[in-house]
C-alpha positions as CSV (number, residue, x, y, z in Angstrom):
1,M,9.8,-1.7,-19.8
2,N,6.8,-4.3,-19.9
3,M,7.5,-7.4,-18.0
4,I,4.4,-10.4,-17.9
5,Q,4.5,-12.5,-14.9
6,D,4.7,-15.9,-15.3
7,S,3.9,-19.1,-13.3
8,E,7.5,-18.8,-11.7
9,G,7.5,-15.2,-11.0
10,F,9.4,-12.3,-12.2
11,S,13.0,-11.0,-11.3
12,I,14.7,-7.6,-11.2
13,R,18.3,-6.5,-11.0
14,I,19.1,-3.5,-11.2
15,P,22.9,-3.0,-11.1
16,A,25.0,-0.2,-9.7
17,K,25.1,3.3,-9.8
18,T,22.2,2.7,-12.4
19,Q,19.6,5.5,-12.9
20,A,16.2,2.9,-14.8
21,K,14.7,6.2,-17.3
22,E,11.3,4.7,-17.3
23,P,9.5,2.1,-14.9
24,V,9.6,-1.4,-14.8
25,Y,6.0,-2.0,-15.5
26,I,4.2,-5.7,-14.6
27,Q,1.4,-6.9,-15.2
28,A,0.5,-10.0,-12.6
29,R,-2.0,-12.3,-14.6
30,M,-3.2,-14.4,-11.7
31,S,-4.5,-18.1,-12.6
32,A,-5.7,-20.8,-10.8
33,D,-3.4,-22.3,-7.4
34,S,-0.5,-20.5,-9.0
35,P,1.8,-19.6,-6.2
36,S,4.7,-16.8,-7.5
37,R,7.5,-16.4,-6.1
38,N,9.4,-12.7,-7.3
39,R,13.1,-11.0,-6.6
40,I,13.6,-7.2,-7.2
41,V,17.6,-6.1,-6.0
42,V,18.5,-2.6,-6.6
43,E,22.5,-2.3,-5.8
44,T,24.5,0.2,-4.8
45,G,23.8,4.0,-6.3
46,S,21.0,3.1,-8.1
47,S,17.4,3.1,-8.5
48,A,14.5,2.2,-10.5
49,D,10.2,2.5,-10.3
50,V,8.3,-0.3,-10.9
51,V,4.3,-0.7,-11.3
52,I,2.6,-4.2,-10.7
53,N,-0.7,-4.5,-12.5
54,Y,-2.4,-7.4,-10.8
55,L,-5.3,-9.0,-13.0
56,S,-7.1,-12.2,-13.0
57,E,-10.0,-13.2,-15.4
58,E,-10.3,-17.1,-14.2
59,V,-12.6,-17.8,-11.8
60,N,-12.8,-18.5,-7.9
61,I,-8.8,-18.9,-7.7
62,R,-6.7,-19.1,-5.3
63,V,-3.0,-17.1,-5.3
64,D,-0.2,-16.7,-2.5
65,E,2.5,-14.4,-3.9
66,L,6.1,-13.9,-2.3
67,T,8.3,-10.9,-3.6
68,E,11.5,-9.9,-2.1
69,V,13.0,-7.2,-1.6
70,R,17.1,-6.1,-1.2
71,L,18.1,-2.3,-1.1
72,E,21.7,-2.1,-1.4
73,E,23.9,1.1,0.1
74,N,22.2,4.3,-1.4
75,A,19.3,2.7,-3.6
76,S,16.3,3.9,-4.5
77,L,13.0,2.1,-5.0
78,N,9.1,3.2,-5.6
79,I,7.3,0.6,-6.3
80,V,2.7,0.4,-6.9
81,L,0.9,-2.2,-6.5
82,L,-2.7,-1.7,-8.2
83,Q,-5.7,-4.8,-7.6
84,R,-8.3,-5.1,-9.8
85,L,-9.1,-8.0,-9.2
86,N,-12.5,-10.1,-10.1
87,P,-15.1,-10.9,-7.1
88,S,-14.3,-14.2,-7.1
89,T,-10.8,-13.6,-6.8
90,H,-8.0,-14.3,-3.1
91,L,-5.2,-13.2,-3.3
92,K,-2.3,-13.4,-0.4
93,T,0.9,-11.3,-1.5
94,H,3.6,-11.0,1.2
95,T,6.2,-9.0,0.7
96,I,9.7,-9.1,2.0
97,V,12.2,-5.9,2.3
98,N,15.8,-5.7,3.9
99,Q,17.5,-2.1,3.6
100,A,21.1,-1.3,3.7
101,A,22.3,2.4,5.3
102,D,21.0,5.4,3.1
103,S,18.6,3.3,1.0
104,M,14.6,4.7,0.3
105,M,11.5,2.6,-0.8
106,K,8.1,3.9,-1.3
107,I,5.3,1.2,-2.2
108,H,2.0,1.9,-2.7
109,Y,-1.2,-0.2,-1.9
110,I,-4.1,0.6,-4.7
111,V,-6.9,-1.9,-4.3
112,L,-10.1,-1.6,-5.6
113,S,-11.7,-4.9,-6.2
114,G,-10.5,-8.4,-5.5
115,E,-13.1,-11.0,-2.9
116,S,-10.0,-11.4,-0.3
117,I,-7.3,-9.7,-0.5
118,D,-4.2,-10.3,2.1
119,N,-1.6,-8.1,1.5
120,R,1.3,-8.5,4.0
121,L,3.8,-6.2,4.3
122,Q,8.1,-6.6,6.2
123,V,10.4,-4.3,6.2
124,N,13.9,-4.9,8.1
125,L,15.4,-1.8,8.4
126,T,19.7,-2.4,8.6
127,G,21.6,0.1,8.1
128,K,21.6,3.5,9.0
129,N,20.0,6.4,7.6
130,A,17.5,4.6,5.7
131,E,13.6,5.0,5.3
132,H,10.6,3.1,4.6
133,I,7.5,5.2,3.3
134,A,4.3,2.7,2.6
135,H,0.5,3.9,2.5
136,G,-2.1,2.2,1.2
137,L,-6.1,3.6,0.0
138,T,-8.3,0.4,-0.1
139,F,-11.9,0.4,-1.6
140,T,-14.3,-2.6,-0.2
141,E,-17.9,-3.4,-1.6
142,G,-20.7,-6.2,-1.0
143,T,-18.4,-8.9,0.6
144,E,-15.1,-8.3,-0.1
145,H,-12.6,-8.4,2.5
146,T,-9.3,-6.7,2.4
147,G,-6.4,-7.0,4.7
148,N,-3.3,-4.4,5.2
149,H,-0.5,-5.8,7.5
150,V,2.6,-3.9,7.9
151,Q,5.6,-4.4,10.2
152,I,8.7,-2.2,9.9
153,V,12.1,-3.1,12.0
154,H,13.9,-0.3,12.9
155,A,16.8,-2.3,13.2
156,A,19.9,0.9,13.2
157,P,19.9,4.3,14.4
158,E,18.6,7.2,12.8
159,C,16.2,5.5,10.5
160,R,12.5,6.8,9.5
161,S,9.1,4.9,8.5
162,N,5.7,6.5,7.7
163,Q,2.6,3.9,7.2
164,L,-0.6,5.5,6.0
165,F,-3.3,3.5,4.9
166,K,-6.7,4.2,4.0
167,H,-10.2,2.3,4.1
168,I,-13.3,3.0,2.2
169,L,-16.2,0.2,3.1
170,S,-19.5,0.3,1.4
171,G,-21.9,-3.5,1.6
172,T,-21.2,-5.9,4.2
173,S,-17.5,-5.1,3.6
174,T,-15.0,-6.0,5.8
175,G,-11.3,-4.8,6.1
176,N,-8.3,-4.5,8.7
177,F,-5.1,-2.7,9.0
178,I,-2.6,-4.5,11.5
179,G,0.6,-2.1,11.8
180,K,3.7,-2.9,13.9
181,I,6.4,-0.7,14.7
182,I,9.4,-2.8,16.6
183,V,12.2,0.1,17.5
184,N,15.8,-1.8,18.7
185,K,17.9,-1.1,21.8
186,D,20.5,-0.1,19.0
187,A,17.9,1.9,16.8
188,Q,18.4,5.8,18.1
189,K,17.4,8.4,16.7
190,T,14.2,6.7,14.5
191,T,11.3,8.6,13.7
192,A,8.3,6.6,12.4
193,Y,4.6,7.2,11.9
194,Q,1.7,5.4,11.5
195,R,-2.1,6.5,11.0
196,S,-5.1,4.5,9.5
197,S,-7.8,6.5,8.9
198,N,-11.4,4.7,7.5
199,I,-14.8,6.0,6.4
200,L,-17.6,3.4,6.6
201,L,-20.7,4.1,4.1
202,N,-23.2,2.6,6.1
203,N,-23.5,0.0,9.7
204,K,-23.2,-2.8,7.5
205,A,-19.4,-2.3,7.1
206,K,-16.8,-3.6,9.6
207,M,-13.4,-2.4,9.8
208,D,-10.1,-3.7,12.3
209,I,-7.5,-1.9,13.3
210,Q,-4.6,-3.0,15.7
211,P,-1.6,-0.5,16.0
212,Q,1.2,-1.8,17.7
213,L,4.2,-0.3,18.7
214,E,7.4,-2.0,20.1
215,I,10.0,0.5,21.7
216,Y,12.9,-0.6,23.1
217,A,15.6,2.7,22.3
218,D,14.6,5.4,24.4
219,D,15.7,8.6,21.8
220,V,13.2,8.0,19.4
221,K,10.0,10.0,17.7
222,C,7.2,7.2,17.4
223,S,3.2,7.6,17.1
224,H,0.0,5.8,15.8
225,G,-3.3,7.2,15.2
226,A,-6.5,5.3,14.0
227,T,-9.5,6.6,13.4
228,V,-12.8,4.5,12.1
229,G,-16.3,7.0,11.1
230,Q,-18.3,7.8,8.7
231,L,-18.6,10.9,6.4
232,D,-18.1,14.2,8.3
233,S,-22.0,15.9,8.2
234,E,-21.4,19.3,9.1
235,A,-19.4,19.3,5.4
236,L,-21.8,17.7,3.4
237,F,-24.3,19.9,4.3
238,Y,-22.0,22.3,3.3
239,L,-21.9,21.5,0.0
240,Q,-25.5,20.2,0.2
241,T,-26.0,24.1,0.7
242,R,-24.1,25.5,-2.4
243,G,-26.5,23.8,-4.5
244,I,-25.1,20.0,-4.5
245,D,-26.7,17.0,-4.3
246,K,-26.2,14.7,-1.5
247,Q,-25.1,12.4,-4.0
248,D,-21.8,13.9,-5.8
249,A,-21.4,16.4,-2.3
250,E,-20.5,12.5,-1.1
251,K,-17.9,11.5,-4.2
252,I,-17.0,14.9,-3.2
253,L,-15.9,14.0,0.0
254,L,-14.6,10.8,-0.9
255,R,-12.7,11.9,-3.2
256,A,-10.5,14.4,-1.0
257,F,-10.3,11.5,1.9
258,A,-8.4,9.5,-0.7
259,E,-6.7,12.6,-2.1
260,E,-4.1,12.2,0.5
261,T,-2.7,9.1,-0.6
262,L,-2.8,9.3,-4.2
263,D,-0.7,12.7,-4.3
264,N,2.6,10.4,-2.4
265,I,2.7,8.8,-5.9
266,N,5.6,10.5,-7.2
267,I,5.4,8.1,-11.2
268,E,3.0,10.7,-13.0
269,N,1.8,9.0,-15.5
270,V,0.8,6.0,-12.6
271,K,-0.9,8.5,-10.7
272,N,-3.2,9.6,-13.3
273,E,-4.1,5.8,-13.8
274,V,-4.6,5.1,-10.5
275,I,-6.3,8.6,-10.1
276,Q,-9.1,7.5,-13.1
277,Y,-8.9,4.8,-11.9
278,V,-10.2,6.0,-8.3
279,N,-12.6,8.5,-10.0
280,Q,-14.5,5.9,-12.1
281,K,-15.0,3.3,-8.3
282,L,-16.1,6.3,-7.0
283,I,-18.9,6.5,-9.8
284,T,-20.0,3.3,-9.6
285,S,-19.6,3.0,-5.9
């Protein structure tokens, strides 16, 4: 199914006990100063895949987007957001998710270009045994900036969450990741993980990371980790000793770095398309 987003946004509803056979594809064409409000509802016992392809042709535009997502009991949703914007576009997305018991959601942010992109994700796990996986892969170059801000609230027992966000930065570009996990008092037996891994391709690119945990329950498994660095010099040297020139060796290591997030996209044709875009990005970087 294909859907073109208009200035008012889009609305998707998957009726109860329905397994959508094909992904819903949305062409989100950015236009000047056109805030949009979107809504996705997956009713009880249903599942769906949604792919949002962000494109911009106009120059010097600013777009604000709000997406509300509701998953009812035992519902499942996969979302892939592919952001390929022209170098002068400023985009802010705010996704608010509410998940009922036994629901499952995966969301992937793939950021390939855009002057300024600010992705905000707010997840509320309100039903027992709900699960949320949020992954992201971002490339910035020149003077671009991308921020990924995630807050996951565990409000019910036995819920699980996993955050994995990776940035590859070059030029004088900047990025930030703010990840917050909140575990409420009644949310016992919570499992929550968060990791941010980042590679700076030169000394002028900058990355800011702010991991945060707020835990009010005592029977939980929670952790966070963050790294910022350059390509592994030993691995780079090893590849060069095998006859691979430095530039190609760097691309091999960057592709391996990106694969962890890409492998978790379980919409096969979309995964293959994203891998092609990432490979093109590595060739031109």
